[in-house]
CHARMM-style PDB file with segment names, atoms N, HN, CA, C and O in Angstrom:
ATOM      1  N   MET     1     -15.806 151.459 -43.640  1.00  0.00      PROA
ATOM      2  CA  MET     1     -16.220 150.650 -44.764  1.00  0.00      PROA
ATOM      3  C   MET     1     -16.355 149.219 -44.262  1.00  0.00      PROA
ATOM      4  O   MET     1     -15.375 148.633 -43.801  1.00  0.00      PROA
ATOM      5  N   THR     2     -17.540 148.656 -44.343  1.00  0.00      PROA
ATOM      6  HN  THR     2     -18.336 149.132 -44.717  1.00  0.00      PROA
ATOM      7  CA  THR     2     -17.778 147.327 -43.797  1.00  0.00      PROA
ATOM      8  C   THR     2     -17.983 146.271 -44.874  1.00  0.00      PROA
ATOM      9  O   THR     2     -18.431 145.163 -44.578  1.00  0.00      PROA
ATOM     10  N   ILE     3     -17.664 146.600 -46.105  1.00  0.00      PROA
ATOM     11  HN  ILE     3     -17.300 147.500 -46.345  1.00  0.00      PROA
ATOM     12  CA  ILE     3     -17.767 145.615 -47.179  1.00  0.00      PROA
ATOM     13  C   ILE     3     -16.616 144.615 -47.054  1.00  0.00      PROA
ATOM     14  O   ILE     3     -15.615 144.926 -46.408  1.00  0.00      PROA
ATOM     15  N   PRO     4     -16.728 143.413 -47.656  1.00  0.00      PROA
ATOM     16  CA  PRO     4     -15.627 142.459 -47.589  1.00  0.00      PROA
ATOM     17  C   PRO     4     -14.322 143.122 -48.034  1.00  0.00      PROA
ATOM     18  O   PRO     4     -14.278 143.853 -49.023  1.00  0.00      PROA
ATOM     19  N   THR     5     -13.276 142.846 -47.281  1.00  0.00      PROA
ATOM     20  HN  THR     5     -13.312 142.252 -46.478  1.00  0.00      PROA
ATOM     21  CA  THR     5     -12.002 143.522 -47.484  1.00  0.00      PROA
ATOM     22  C   THR     5     -10.867 142.511 -47.553  1.00  0.00      PROA
ATOM     23  O   THR     5     -10.805 141.579 -46.752  1.00  0.00      PROA
ATOM     24  N   ILE     6      -9.969 142.703 -48.516  1.00  0.00      PROA
ATOM     25  HN  ILE     6     -10.019 143.460 -49.167  1.00  0.00      PROA
ATOM     26  CA  ILE     6      -8.767 141.887 -48.613  1.00  0.00      PROA
ATOM     27  C   ILE     6      -7.561 142.826 -48.608  1.00  0.00      PROA
ATOM     28  O   ILE     6      -7.542 143.836 -49.313  1.00  0.00      PROA
ATOM     29  N   VAL     7      -6.569 142.481 -47.812  1.00  0.00      PROA
ATOM     30  HN  VAL     7      -6.584 141.662 -47.240  1.00  0.00      PROA
ATOM     31  CA  VAL     7      -5.316 143.224 -47.759  1.00  0.00      PROA
ATOM     32  C   VAL     7      -4.225 142.258 -48.223  1.00  0.00      PROA
ATOM     33  O   VAL     7      -4.026 141.202 -47.622  1.00  0.00      PROA
ATOM     34  N   VAL     8      -3.532 142.620 -49.278  1.00  0.00      PROA
ATOM     35  HN  VAL     8      -3.694 143.478 -49.766  1.00  0.00      PROA
ATOM     36  CA  VAL     8      -2.426 141.809 -49.794  1.00  0.00      PROA
ATOM     37  C   VAL     8      -1.167 142.653 -49.717  1.00  0.00      PROA
ATOM     38  O   VAL     8      -1.130 143.778 -50.215  1.00  0.00      PROA
ATOM     39  N   ASN     9      -0.144 142.106 -49.093  1.00  0.00      PROA
ATOM     40  HN  ASN     9      -0.175 141.193 -48.688  1.00  0.00      PROA
ATOM     41  CA  ASN     9       1.107 142.831 -48.904  1.00  0.00      PROA
ATOM     42  C   ASN     9       2.261 141.971 -49.378  1.00  0.00      PROA
ATOM     43  O   ASN     9       2.270 140.759 -49.166  1.00  0.00      PROA
ATOM     44  N   TYR    10       3.238 142.600 -50.021  1.00  0.00      PROA
ATOM     45  HN  TYR    10       3.231 143.585 -50.193  1.00  0.00      PROA
ATOM     46  CA  TYR    10       4.449 141.888 -50.446  1.00  0.00      PROA
ATOM     47  C   TYR    10       5.483 141.966 -49.335  1.00  0.00      PROA
ATOM     48  O   TYR    10       5.710 143.034 -48.767  1.00  0.00      PROA
ATOM     49  N   SER    11       6.103 140.849 -49.028  1.00  0.00      PROA
ATOM     50  HN  SER    11       5.919 139.981 -49.490  1.00  0.00      PROA
ATOM     51  CA  SER    11       7.048 140.762 -47.915  1.00  0.00      PROA
ATOM     52  C   SER    11       8.238 141.706 -48.074  1.00  0.00      PROA
ATOM     53  O   SER    11       8.800 142.166 -47.081  1.00  0.00      PROA
ATOM     54  N   GLY    12       8.619 141.995 -49.302  1.00  0.00      PROA
ATOM     55  HN  GLY    12       8.162 141.622 -50.109  1.00  0.00      PROA
ATOM     56  CA  GLY    12       9.767 142.862 -49.532  1.00  0.00      PROA
ATOM     57  C   GLY    12       9.402 144.238 -50.045  1.00  0.00      PROA
ATOM     58  O   GLY    12      10.257 144.949 -50.573  1.00  0.00      PROA
ATOM     59  N   ASP    13       8.136 144.627 -49.897  1.00  0.00      PROA
ATOM     60  HN  ASP    13       7.442 144.049 -49.468  1.00  0.00      PROA
ATOM     61  CA  ASP    13       7.713 145.959 -50.352  1.00  0.00      PROA
ATOM     62  C   ASP    13       8.445 147.018 -49.531  1.00  0.00      PROA
ATOM     63  O   ASP    13       8.546 146.905 -48.310  1.00  0.00      PROA
ATOM     64  N   ASN    14       8.948 148.034 -50.201  1.00  0.00      PROA
ATOM     65  HN  ASN    14       8.866 148.126 -51.194  1.00  0.00      PROA
ATOM     66  CA  ASN    14       9.671 149.081 -49.472  1.00  0.00      PROA
ATOM     67  C   ASN    14       8.829 150.341 -49.273  1.00  0.00      PROA
ATOM     68  O   ASN    14       9.359 151.405 -48.952  1.00  0.00      PROA
ATOM     69  N   ALA    15       7.510 150.213 -49.466  1.00  0.00      PROA
ATOM     70  HN  ALA    15       7.079 149.349 -49.727  1.00  0.00      PROA
ATOM     71  CA  ALA    15       6.623 151.348 -49.232  1.00  0.00      PROA
ATOM     72  C   ALA    15       5.585 151.034 -48.152  1.00  0.00      PROA
ATOM     73  O   ALA    15       5.257 151.898 -47.339  1.00  0.00      PROA
ATOM     74  N   ILE    16       5.074 149.818 -48.139  1.00  0.00      PROA
ATOM     75  HN  ILE    16       5.341 149.115 -48.799  1.00  0.00      PROA
ATOM     76  CA  ILE    16       4.136 149.388 -47.103  1.00  0.00      PROA
ATOM     77  C   ILE    16       4.724 148.133 -46.466  1.00  0.00      PROA
ATOM     78  O   ILE    16       4.776 147.068 -47.081  1.00  0.00      PROA
ATOM     79  N   TYR    17       5.159 148.284 -45.237  1.00  0.00      PROA
ATOM     80  HN  TYR    17       5.117 149.149 -44.737  1.00  0.00      PROA
ATOM     81  CA  TYR    17       5.810 147.190 -44.526  1.00  0.00      PROA
ATOM     82  C   TYR    17       4.764 146.254 -43.924  1.00  0.00      PROA
ATOM     83  O   TYR    17       3.622 146.663 -43.710  1.00  0.00      PROA
ATOM     84  N   PRO    18       5.138 145.011 -43.650  1.00  0.00      PROA
ATOM     85  CA  PRO    18       4.159 144.057 -43.103  1.00  0.00      PROA
ATOM     86  C   PRO    18       3.404 144.572 -41.874  1.00  0.00      PROA
ATOM     87  O   PRO    18       2.202 144.332 -41.754  1.00  0.00      PROA
ATOM     88  N   HSD    19       4.072 145.264 -40.974  1.00  0.00      PROA
ATOM     89  HN  HSD    19       5.047 145.459 -41.071  1.00  0.00      PROA
ATOM     90  CA  HSD    19       3.359 145.758 -39.790  1.00  0.00      PROA
ATOM     91  C   HSD    19       2.332 146.833 -40.157  1.00  0.00      PROA
ATOM     92  O   HSD    19       1.331 146.993 -39.457  1.00  0.00      PROA
ATOM     93  N   GLU    20       2.570 147.565 -41.242  1.00  0.00      PROA
ATOM     94  HN  GLU    20       3.383 147.434 -41.810  1.00  0.00      PROA
ATOM     95  CA  GLU    20       1.600 148.567 -41.690  1.00  0.00      PROA
ATOM     96  C   GLU    20       0.389 147.893 -42.341  1.00  0.00      PROA
ATOM     97  O   GLU    20      -0.749 148.318 -42.140  1.00  0.00      PROA
ATOM     98  N   ALA    21       0.643 146.841 -43.121  1.00  0.00      PROA
ATOM     99  HN  ALA    21       1.567 146.496 -43.284  1.00  0.00      PROA
ATOM    100  CA  ALA    21      -0.465 146.088 -43.711  1.00  0.00      PROA
ATOM    101  C   ALA    21      -1.324 145.471 -42.609  1.00  0.00      PROA
ATOM    102  O   ALA    21      -2.551 145.461 -42.705  1.00  0.00      PROA
ATOM    103  N   GLU    22      -0.677 144.959 -41.568  1.00  0.00      PROA
ATOM    104  HN  GLU    22       0.320 144.968 -41.490  1.00  0.00      PROA
ATOM    105  CA  GLU    22      -1.406 144.390 -40.437  1.00  0.00      PROA
ATOM    106  C   GLU    22      -2.247 145.468 -39.749  1.00  0.00      PROA
ATOM    107  O   GLU    22      -3.378 145.198 -39.347  1.00  0.00      PROA
ATOM    108  N   ALA    23      -1.723 146.664 -39.612  1.00  0.00      PROA
ATOM    109  HN  ALA    23      -0.804 146.884 -39.939  1.00  0.00      PROA
ATOM    110  CA  ALA    23      -2.479 147.758 -39.000  1.00  0.00      PROA
ATOM    111  C   ALA    23      -3.690 148.124 -39.853  1.00  0.00      PROA
ATOM    112  O   ALA    23      -4.769 148.379 -39.318  1.00  0.00      PROA
ATOM    113  N   ILE    24      -3.523 148.152 -41.166  1.00  0.00      PROA
ATOM    114  HN  ILE    24      -2.646 147.945 -41.601  1.00  0.00      PROA
ATOM    115  CA  ILE    24      -4.646 148.424 -42.070  1.00  0.00      PROA
ATOM    116  C   ILE    24      -5.726 147.368 -41.875  1.00  0.00      PROA
ATOM    117  O   ILE    24      -6.910 147.685 -41.757  1.00  0.00      PROA
ATOM    118  N   TYR    25      -5.299 146.111 -41.842  1.00  0.00      PROA
ATOM    119  HN  TYR    25      -4.337 145.854 -41.938  1.00  0.00      PROA
ATOM    120  CA  TYR    25      -6.226 145.006 -41.632  1.00  0.00      PROA
ATOM    121  C   TYR    25      -6.953 145.152 -40.291  1.00  0.00      PROA
ATOM    122  O   TYR    25      -8.178 145.046 -40.233  1.00  0.00      PROA
ATOM    123  N   GLN    26      -6.209 145.390 -39.234  1.00  0.00      PROA
ATOM    124  HN  GLN    26      -5.213 145.475 -39.281  1.00  0.00      PROA
ATOM    125  CA  GLN    26      -6.798 145.493 -37.901  1.00  0.00      PROA
ATOM    126  C   GLN    26      -7.782 146.661 -37.795  1.00  0.00      PROA
ATOM    127  O   GLN    26      -8.773 146.566 -37.072  1.00  0.00      PROA
ATOM    128  N   GLN    27      -7.524 147.745 -38.497  1.00  0.00      PROA
ATOM    129  HN  GLN    27      -6.719 147.823 -39.085  1.00  0.00      PROA
ATOM    130  CA  GLN    27      -8.388 148.922 -38.419  1.00  0.00      PROA
ATOM    131  C   GLN    27      -9.652 148.792 -39.262  1.00  0.00      PROA
ATOM    132  O   GLN    27     -10.579 149.586 -39.102  1.00  0.00      PROA
ATOM    133  N   SER    28      -9.706 147.813 -40.150  1.00  0.00      PROA
ATOM    134  HN  SER    28      -8.953 147.168 -40.280  1.00  0.00      PROA
ATOM    135  CA  SER    28     -10.906 147.630 -40.966  1.00  0.00      PROA
ATOM    136  C   SER    28     -12.062 147.151 -40.095  1.00  0.00      PROA
ATOM    137  O   SER    28     -11.913 146.186 -39.346  1.00  0.00      PROA
ATOM    138  N   PRO    29     -13.210 147.816 -40.185  1.00  0.00      PROA
ATOM    139  CA  PRO    29     -14.362 147.374 -39.402  1.00  0.00      PROA
ATOM    140  C   PRO    29     -15.140 146.243 -40.075  1.00  0.00      PROA
ATOM    141  O   PRO    29     -16.156 145.797 -39.541  1.00  0.00      PROA
ATOM    142  N   ALA    30     -14.689 145.779 -41.218  1.00  0.00      PROA
ATOM    143  HN  ALA    30     -13.864 146.141 -41.652  1.00  0.00      PROA
ATOM    144  CA  ALA    30     -15.399 144.740 -41.959  1.00  0.00      PROA
ATOM    145  C   ALA    30     -15.487 143.461 -41.142  1.00  0.00      PROA
ATOM    146  O   ALA    30     -14.527 143.073 -40.477  1.00  0.00      PROA
ATOM    147  N   GLY    31     -16.639 142.810 -41.195  1.00  0.00      PROA
ATOM    148  HN  GLY    31     -17.419 143.126 -41.735  1.00  0.00      PROA
ATOM    149  CA  GLY    31     -16.795 141.515 -40.547  1.00  0.00      PROA
ATOM    150  C   GLY    31     -16.116 140.417 -41.337  1.00  0.00      PROA
ATOM    151  O   GLY    31     -15.673 139.414 -40.777  1.00  0.00      PROA
ATOM    152  N   ASP    32     -16.037 140.613 -42.635  1.00  0.00      PROA
ATOM    153  HN  ASP    32     -16.397 141.428 -43.090  1.00  0.00      PROA
ATOM    154  CA  ASP    32     -15.385 139.665 -43.548  1.00  0.00      PROA
ATOM    155  C   ASP    32     -14.113 140.337 -44.050  1.00  0.00      PROA
ATOM    156  O   ASP    32     -14.142 141.142 -44.981  1.00  0.00      PROA
ATOM    157  N   LYS    33     -13.010 139.992 -43.421  1.00  0.00      PROA
ATOM    158  HN  LYS    33     -12.987 139.338 -42.665  1.00  0.00      PROA
ATOM    159  CA  LYS    33     -11.745 140.583 -43.846  1.00  0.00      PROA
ATOM    160  C   LYS    33     -10.665 139.514 -43.834  1.00  0.00      PROA
ATOM    161  O   LYS    33     -10.681 138.586 -43.026  1.00  0.00      PROA
ATOM    162  N   THR    34      -9.732 139.677 -44.755  1.00  0.00      PROA
ATOM    163  HN  THR    34      -9.719 140.432 -45.412  1.00  0.00      PROA
ATOM    164  CA  THR    34      -8.673 138.701 -44.971  1.00  0.00      PROA
ATOM    165  C   THR    34      -7.366 139.446 -45.196  1.00  0.00      PROA
ATOM    166  O   THR    34      -7.346 140.520 -45.797  1.00  0.00      PROA
ATOM    167  N   ILE    35      -6.277 138.866 -44.707  1.00  0.00      PROA
ATOM    168  HN  ILE    35      -6.293 137.993 -44.219  1.00  0.00      PROA
ATOM    169  CA  ILE    35      -4.961 139.433 -44.971  1.00  0.00      PROA
ATOM    170  C   ILE    35      -4.044 138.328 -45.479  1.00  0.00      PROA
ATOM    171  O   ILE    35      -4.079 137.201 -44.985  1.00  0.00      PROA
ATOM    172  N   HSD    36      -3.231 138.662 -46.463  1.00  0.00      PROA
ATOM    173  HN  HSD    36      -3.203 139.578 -46.864  1.00  0.00      PROA
ATOM    174  CA  HSD    36      -2.242 137.738 -47.015  1.00  0.00      PROA
ATOM    175  C   HSD    36      -0.927 138.481 -47.184  1.00  0.00      PROA
ATOM    176  O   HSD    36      -0.899 139.640 -47.599  1.00  0.00      PROA
ATOM    177  N   GLN    37       0.144 137.806 -46.860  1.00  0.00      PROA
ATOM    178  HN  GLN    37       0.122 136.865 -46.523  1.00  0.00      PROA
ATOM    179  CA  GLN    37       1.474 138.320 -47.187  1.00  0.00      PROA
ATOM    180  C   GLN    37       2.055 137.410 -48.253  1.00  0.00      PROA
ATOM    181  O   GLN    37       2.114 136.193 -48.079  1.00  0.00      PROA
ATOM    182  N   VAL    38       2.478 137.999 -49.344  1.00  0.00      PROA
ATOM    183  HN  VAL    38       2.430 138.987 -49.485  1.00  0.00      PROA
ATOM    184  CA  VAL    38       3.023 137.270 -50.479  1.00  0.00      PROA
ATOM    185  C   VAL    38       4.509 137.588 -50.576  1.00  0.00      PROA
ATOM    186  O   VAL    38       4.908 138.748 -50.469  1.00  0.00      PROA
ATOM    187  N   ASP    39       5.328 136.561 -50.779  1.00  0.00      PROA
ATOM    188  HN  ASP    39       5.005 135.619 -50.866  1.00  0.00      PROA
ATOM    189  CA  ASP    39       6.746 136.811 -51.001  1.00  0.00      PROA
ATOM    190  C   ASP    39       6.918 137.588 -52.296  1.00  0.00      PROA
ATOM    191  O   ASP    39       6.516 137.125 -53.364  1.00  0.00      PROA
ATOM    192  N   GLY    40       7.505 138.751 -52.203  1.00  0.00      PROA
ATOM    193  HN  GLY    40       7.831 139.128 -51.336  1.00  0.00      PROA
ATOM    194  CA  GLY    40       7.718 139.584 -53.371  1.00  0.00      PROA
ATOM    195  C   GLY    40       8.317 140.909 -52.956  1.00  0.00      PROA
ATOM    196  O   GLY    40       8.255 141.302 -51.791  1.00  0.00      PROA
ATOM    197  N   GLY    41       8.891 141.583 -53.914  1.00  0.00      PROA
ATOM    198  HN  GLY    41       8.941 141.264 -54.861  1.00  0.00      PROA
ATOM    199  CA  GLY    41       9.494 142.878 -53.673  1.00  0.00      PROA
ATOM    200  C   GLY    41       8.522 143.994 -53.991  1.00  0.00      PROA
ATOM    201  O   GLY    41       7.324 143.769 -54.163  1.00  0.00      PROA
ATOM    202  N   HSD    42       9.053 145.189 -54.064  1.00  0.00      PROA
ATOM    203  HN  HSD    42      10.026 145.371 -53.924  1.00  0.00      PROA
ATOM    204  CA  HSD    42       8.257 146.363 -54.391  1.00  0.00      PROA
ATOM    205  C   HSD    42       7.572 146.154 -55.738  1.00  0.00      PROA
ATOM    206  O   HSD    42       8.192 145.652 -56.675  1.00  0.00      PROA
ATOM    207  N   PHE    43       6.317 146.530 -55.842  1.00  0.00      PROA
ATOM    208  HN  PHE    43       5.813 146.938 -55.081  1.00  0.00      PROA
ATOM    209  CA  PHE    43       5.485 146.334 -57.041  1.00  0.00      PROA
ATOM    210  C   PHE    43       5.263 144.862 -57.360  1.00  0.00      PROA
ATOM    211  O   PHE    43       4.857 144.529 -58.474  1.00  0.00      PROA
ATOM    212  N   GLY    44       5.523 143.972 -56.398  1.00  0.00      PROA
ATOM    213  HN  GLY    44       5.852 144.243 -55.494  1.00  0.00      PROA
ATOM    214  CA  GLY    44       5.239 142.556 -56.601  1.00  0.00      PROA
ATOM    215  C   GLY    44       6.242 141.812 -57.444  1.00  0.00      PROA
ATOM    216  O   GLY    44       5.954 140.723 -57.940  1.00  0.00      PROA
ATOM    217  N   MET    45       7.406 142.379 -57.613  1.00  0.00      PROA
ATOM    218  HN  MET    45       7.641 143.263 -57.210  1.00  0.00      PROA
ATOM    219  CA  MET    45       8.436 141.675 -58.375  1.00  0.00      PROA
ATOM    220  C   MET    45       8.948 140.501 -57.541  1.00  0.00      PROA
ATOM    221  O   MET    45       9.042 140.614 -56.319  1.00  0.00      PROA
ATOM    222  N   PRO    46       9.281 139.371 -58.184  1.00  0.00      PROA
ATOM    223  CA  PRO    46       9.789 138.225 -57.424  1.00  0.00      PROA
ATOM    224  C   PRO    46      11.073 138.592 -56.684  1.00  0.00      PROA
ATOM    225  O   PRO    46      11.859 139.423 -57.140  1.00  0.00      PROA
ATOM    226  N   LEU    47      11.263 137.959 -55.543  1.00  0.00      PROA
ATOM    227  HN  LEU    47      10.625 137.285 -55.172  1.00  0.00      PROA
ATOM    228  CA  LEU    47      12.492 138.158 -54.791  1.00  0.00      PROA
ATOM    229  C   LEU    47      13.652 137.480 -55.512  1.00  0.00      PROA
ATOM    230  O   LEU    47      13.462 136.445 -56.152  1.00  0.00      PROA
ATOM    231  N   ALA    48      14.835 138.045 -55.415  1.00  0.00      PROA
ATOM    232  HN  ALA    48      14.989 138.886 -54.895  1.00  0.00      PROA
ATOM    233  CA  ALA    48      16.014 137.451 -56.058  1.00  0.00      PROA
ATOM    234  C   ALA    48      16.278 136.045 -55.523  1.00  0.00      PROA
ATOM    235  O   ALA    48      16.771 135.181 -56.247  1.00  0.00      PROA
ATOM    236  N   SER    49      15.949 135.824 -54.255  1.00  0.00      PROA
ATOM    237  HN  SER    49      15.548 136.526 -53.666  1.00  0.00      PROA
ATOM    238  CA  SER    49      16.174 134.515 -53.645  1.00  0.00      PROA
ATOM    239  C   SER    49      15.159 133.464 -54.078  1.00  0.00      PROA
ATOM    240  O   SER    49      15.380 132.274 -53.852  1.00  0.00      PROA
ATOM    241  N   ALA    50      14.046 133.874 -54.697  1.00  0.00      PROA
ATOM    242  HN  ALA    50      13.866 134.841 -54.881  1.00  0.00      PROA
ATOM    243  CA  ALA    50      13.002 132.950 -55.150  1.00  0.00      PROA
ATOM    244  C   ALA    50      12.365 133.496 -56.427  1.00  0.00      PROA
ATOM    245  O   ALA    50      11.201 133.895 -56.417  1.00  0.00      PROA
ATOM    246  N   PRO    51      13.123 133.515 -57.524  1.00  0.00      PROA
ATOM    247  CA  PRO    51      12.637 134.176 -58.743  1.00  0.00      PROA
ATOM    248  C   PRO    51      11.412 133.531 -59.389  1.00  0.00      PROA
ATOM    249  O   PRO    51      10.746 134.167 -60.205  1.00  0.00      PROA
ATOM    250  N   ASN    52      11.106 132.289 -59.042  1.00  0.00      PROA
ATOM    251  HN  ASN    52      11.647 131.772 -58.379  1.00  0.00      PROA
ATOM    252  CA  ASN    52       9.962 131.598 -59.649  1.00  0.00      PROA
ATOM    253  C   ASN    52       8.817 131.376 -58.675  1.00  0.00      PROA
ATOM    254  O   ASN    52       7.958 130.525 -58.903  1.00  0.00      PROA
ATOM    255  N   GLN    53       8.804 132.135 -57.596  1.00  0.00      PROA
ATOM    256  HN  GLN    53       9.502 132.827 -57.411  1.00  0.00      PROA
ATOM    257  CA  GLN    53       7.758 131.980 -56.586  1.00  0.00      PROA
ATOM    258  C   GLN    53       7.204 133.351 -56.206  1.00  0.00      PROA
ATOM    259  O   GLN    53       7.840 134.384 -56.415  1.00  0.00      PROA
ATOM    260  N   GLY    54       6.012 133.323 -55.647  1.00  0.00      PROA
ATOM    261  HN  GLY    54       5.496 132.484 -55.477  1.00  0.00      PROA
ATOM    262  CA  GLY    54       5.433 134.543 -55.098  1.00  0.00      PROA
ATOM    263  C   GLY    54       5.161 135.609 -56.133  1.00  0.00      PROA
ATOM    264  O   GLY    54       4.810 135.311 -57.275  1.00  0.00      PROA
ATOM    265  N   GLY    55       5.321 136.830 -55.733  1.00  0.00      PROA
ATOM    266  HN  GLY    55       5.606 137.073 -54.805  1.00  0.00      PROA
ATOM    267  CA  GLY    55       5.127 137.963 -56.621  1.00  0.00      PROA
ATOM    268  C   GLY    55       3.697 138.128 -57.094  1.00  0.00      PROA
ATOM    269  O   GLY    55       2.755 137.627 -56.481  1.00  0.00      PROA
ATOM    270  N   ARG    56       3.560 138.828 -58.178  1.00  0.00      PROA
ATOM    271  HN  ARG    56       4.325 139.236 -58.676  1.00  0.00      PROA
ATOM    272  CA  ARG    56       2.244 139.183 -58.710  1.00  0.00      PROA
ATOM    273  C   ARG    56       1.389 137.963 -59.028  1.00  0.00      PROA
ATOM    274  O   ARG    56       0.179 137.974 -58.800  1.00  0.00      PROA
ATOM    275  N   GLN    57       2.013 136.911 -59.555  1.00  0.00      PROA
ATOM    276  HN  GLN    57       2.995 136.902 -59.741  1.00  0.00      PROA
ATOM    277  CA  GLN    57       1.229 135.732 -59.934  1.00  0.00      PROA
ATOM    278  C   GLN    57       0.531 135.116 -58.721  1.00  0.00      PROA
ATOM    279  O   GLN    57      -0.638 134.738 -58.801  1.00  0.00      PROA
ATOM    280  N   GLU    58       1.239 135.018 -57.613  1.00  0.00      PROA
ATOM    281  HN  GLU    58       2.189 135.325 -57.548  1.00  0.00      PROA
ATOM    282  CA  GLU    58       0.621 134.475 -56.403  1.00  0.00      PROA
ATOM    283  C   GLU    58      -0.461 135.412 -55.886  1.00  0.00      PROA
ATOM    284  O   GLU    58      -1.529 134.960 -55.474  1.00  0.00      PROA
ATOM    285  N   ALA    59      -0.193 136.714 -55.906  1.00  0.00      PROA
ATOM    286  HN  ALA    59       0.675 137.082 -56.241  1.00  0.00      PROA
ATOM    287  CA  ALA    59      -1.181 137.687 -55.440  1.00  0.00      PROA
ATOM    288  C   ALA    59      -2.450 137.604 -56.286  1.00  0.00      PROA
ATOM    289  O   ALA    59      -3.556 137.645 -55.746  1.00  0.00      PROA
ATOM    290  N   ILE    60      -2.304 137.489 -57.587  1.00  0.00      PROA
ATOM    291  HN  ILE    60      -1.406 137.455 -58.026  1.00  0.00      PROA
ATOM    292  CA  ILE    60      -3.466 137.387 -58.478  1.00  0.00      PROA
ATOM    293  C   ILE    60      -4.285 136.148 -58.150  1.00  0.00      PROA
ATOM    294  O   ILE    60      -5.514 136.210 -58.120  1.00  0.00      PROA
ATOM    295  N   LYS    61      -3.620 135.023 -57.903  1.00  0.00      PROA
ATOM    296  HN  LYS    61      -2.622 134.972 -57.927  1.00  0.00      PROA
ATOM    297  CA  LYS    61      -4.339 133.792 -57.552  1.00  0.00      PROA
ATOM    298  C   LYS    61      -5.126 133.969 -56.253  1.00  0.00      PROA
ATOM    299  O   LYS    61      -6.282 133.556 -56.164  1.00  0.00      PROA
ATOM    300  N   LEU    62      -4.505 134.577 -55.258  1.00  0.00      PROA
ATOM    301  HN  LEU    62      -3.566 134.912 -55.331  1.00  0.00      PROA
ATOM    302  CA  LEU    62      -5.187 134.794 -53.980  1.00  0.00      PROA
ATOM    303  C   LEU    62      -6.408 135.695 -54.145  1.00  0.00      PROA
ATOM    304  O   LEU    62      -7.481 135.407 -53.615  1.00  0.00      PROA
ATOM    305  N   ILE    63      -6.232 136.774 -54.876  1.00  0.00      PROA
ATOM    306  HN  ILE    63      -5.361 137.007 -55.307  1.00  0.00      PROA
ATOM    307  CA  ILE    63      -7.335 137.719 -55.068  1.00  0.00      PROA
ATOM    308  C   ILE    63      -8.459 137.093 -55.878  1.00  0.00      PROA
ATOM    309  O   ILE    63      -9.633 137.266 -55.550  1.00  0.00      PROA
ATOM    310  N   ALA    64      -8.110 136.366 -56.933  1.00  0.00      PROA
ATOM    311  HN  ALA    64      -7.156 136.226 -57.200  1.00  0.00      PROA
ATOM    312  CA  ALA    64      -9.134 135.716 -57.765  1.00  0.00      PROA
ATOM    313  C   ALA    64      -9.934 134.702 -56.950  1.00  0.00      PROA
ATOM    314  O   ALA    64     -11.158 134.648 -57.066  1.00  0.00      PROA
ATOM    315  N   GLN    65      -9.265 133.905 -56.133  1.00  0.00      PROA
ATOM    316  HN  GLN    65      -8.270 133.948 -56.038  1.00  0.00      PROA
ATOM    317  CA  GLN    65      -9.959 132.931 -55.290  1.00  0.00      PROA
ATOM    318  C   GLN    65     -10.856 133.640 -54.284  1.00  0.00      PROA
ATOM    319  O   GLN    65     -11.990 133.215 -54.061  1.00  0.00      PROA
ATOM    320  N   TRP    66     -10.370 134.701 -53.682  1.00  0.00      PROA
ATOM    321  HN  TRP    66      -9.449 135.047 -53.864  1.00  0.00      PROA
ATOM    322  CA  TRP    66     -11.142 135.476 -52.718  1.00  0.00      PROA
ATOM    323  C   TRP    66     -12.413 136.023 -53.379  1.00  0.00      PROA
ATOM    324  O   TRP    66     -13.494 135.968 -52.793  1.00  0.00      PROA
ATOM    325  N   LEU    67     -12.279 136.544 -54.585  1.00  0.00      PROA
ATOM    326  HN  LEU    67     -11.401 136.589 -55.061  1.00  0.00      PROA
ATOM    327  CA  LEU    67     -13.441 137.076 -55.316  1.00  0.00      PROA
ATOM    328  C   LEU    67     -14.436 135.965 -55.670  1.00  0.00      PROA
ATOM    329  O   LEU    67     -15.644 136.141 -55.510  1.00  0.00      PROA
ATOM    330  N   ARG    68     -13.929 134.819 -56.151  1.00  0.00      PROA
ATOM    331  HN  ARG    68     -12.948 134.676 -56.281  1.00  0.00      PROA
ATOM    332  CA  ARG    68     -14.817 133.705 -56.503  1.00  0.00      PROA
ATOM    333  C   ARG    68     -15.629 133.230 -55.298  1.00  0.00      PROA
ATOM    334  O   ARG    68     -16.803 132.887 -55.434  1.00  0.00      PROA
ATOM    335  N   GLU    69     -15.003 133.211 -54.121  1.00  0.00      PROA
ATOM    336  HN  GLU    69     -14.049 133.490 -54.011  1.00  0.00      PROA
ATOM    337  CA  GLU    69     -15.704 132.767 -52.919  1.00  0.00      PROA
ATOM    338  C   GLU    69     -16.828 133.724 -52.519  1.00  0.00      PROA
ATOM    339  O   GLU    69     -17.833 133.296 -51.952  1.00  0.00      PROA
ATOM    340  N   ARG    70     -16.668 134.977 -52.804  1.00  0.00      PROA
ATOM    341  HN  ARG    70     -15.852 135.325 -53.266  1.00  0.00      PROA
ATOM    342  CA  ARG    70     -17.650 135.973 -52.382  1.00  0.00      PROA
ATOM    343  C   ARG    70     -18.645 136.360 -53.476  1.00  0.00      PROA
ATOM    344  O   ARG    70     -19.758 136.792 -53.176  1.00  0.00      PROA
ATOM    345  N   PHE    71     -18.261 136.212 -54.705  1.00  0.00      PROA
ATOM    346  HN  PHE    71     -17.356 135.861 -54.948  1.00  0.00      PROA
ATOM    347  CA  PHE    71     -19.109 136.621 -55.822  1.00  0.00      PROA
ATOM    348  C   PHE    71     -19.147 135.500 -56.861  1.00  0.00      PROA
ATOM    349  O   PHE    71     -18.651 135.678 -57.973  1.00  0.00      PROA
ATOM    350  N   PRO    72     -19.725 134.353 -56.516  1.00  0.00      PROA
ATOM    351  CA  PRO    72     -19.762 133.214 -57.452  1.00  0.00      PROA
ATOM    352  C   PRO    72     -20.599 133.526 -58.695  1.00  0.00      PROA
ATOM    353  O   PRO    72     -21.554 134.303 -58.657  1.00  0.00      PROA
ATOM    354  N   GLY    73     -20.206 132.903 -59.769  1.00  0.00      PROA
ATOM    355  HN  GLY    73     -19.431 132.272 -59.800  1.00  0.00      PROA
ATOM    356  CA  GLY    73     -20.965 133.029 -61.008  1.00  0.00      PROA
ATOM    357  C   GLY    73     -20.738 134.307 -61.771  1.00  0.00      PROA
ATOM    358  O   GLY    73     -21.486 134.615 -62.699  1.00  0.00      PROA
ATOM    359  N   ARG    74     -19.730 135.050 -61.403  1.00  0.00      PROA
ATOM    360  HN  ARG    74     -19.122 134.799 -60.650  1.00  0.00      PROA
ATOM    361  CA  ARG    74     -19.471 136.301 -62.113  1.00  0.00      PROA
ATOM    362  C   ARG    74     -18.224 136.211 -62.928  1.00  0.00      PROA
ATOM    363  OT1 ARG    74     -17.852 137.176 -63.595  1.00  0.00      PROA
TER     364      ARG     74
END
């Protein structure tokens, strides 16, 4: 799949670890690909050490910005 690709991984996810997200990113043949690691637990819940940072809200901002850059005016 060579369409623009974004990989977002939570630092504390207990199902997809950062090295696995990196492998997914590296294996993508897309010319336009981006990877982000967001502080958060499984399902994007905030970490206990930073309850007001990261998590789903940060991931949503990253994804929305990524989409706006590639698909303006939509």
